[in-house]
N, C-alpha and C positions, 0 to 999 in steps of 0.2 A: 429892784432887787434881782430880777432875772439877769439884767446885764452885768451886775456885780458878780453874780454866781458864774456867769459865762466867762468873765475876765479872770476870775480866780481859777477856774478849770483850765483855761489856756495857759496861765502862768505856771501852774503845777505841771502841766504837760511839758512845757519848755524846760523847766528845771529838771524833770526826770530824764528827758532826752539829753540834756547837757551832761547829767551825771553818767549816763550810759557811755556817751562819747568820751568823756574824760577817763573813765575806767578802761575803756578799750585802748585809748592813747597811752595810758600808763602800763598797759600789758596785763591788766587785771580783768580776766574774763570769768564770769560765773558759769560753771558747767554743772548740769544736773547729773552727777556721777551715777546715781542709782538707775538712771534710764539711758546711760551712754554705754552701749555694748562695746566691749573691747578695751576699755580704759578704766582705770581707777585713779583715785587721788593719791599722788605720790607723797613721800615724806616732806618734800619741799613745797607741796601745794600745787604742783603742776601735774599735767597728765602723765600717767605711767601705764604702759601696756600691760593688760591682763592677758597673759599668754594662753590661758585656757579659753577665754572668750575670743581671743584673736583668731583661733582656729575656726570658730563658728563664723566670724566676720569674713574670713577668707573664703569659706565655703559658700556663703551667701553671694559674694562677688563672683566666684567661679560659676555658680549655677546661673546667675544673671547673664554673664558673658556667654554661657552655653545656650542662651535663648529661653531660659525658664521665665515664666511670668511671676509676678509677686505672689499670686495665689499658689502656684505650683511650688515655689520656693518654701512658702509656709507649710504646705503639705509635706514636702520632703524633710524639713526640719522636725516637724511633728513625728513623722515616721521614724526618724533617727533618735527620737527621744530628746531633742534639743529644745524643749519648751522653756521659755524664760519665766522664772518665778517672779512674782511681784514683791 
């Protein structure tokens, strides 16, 4: 029974992996828009730039290139009131 369960698990894993690769090859990528800062789901289903959030993303990159650490970037964003709501 254990080897049957193991084989079934392997088969499911291969099928899931194949499905992911097929969707990527077809250009269909699943994006978690709620957690993807700077972009929204556009009317055609593709990524669309969220201009308000894009300013925050640019600020994060600018601070990083200026030598800020991840923690200091988080403090700076919080100090500016740019806390992301869940």
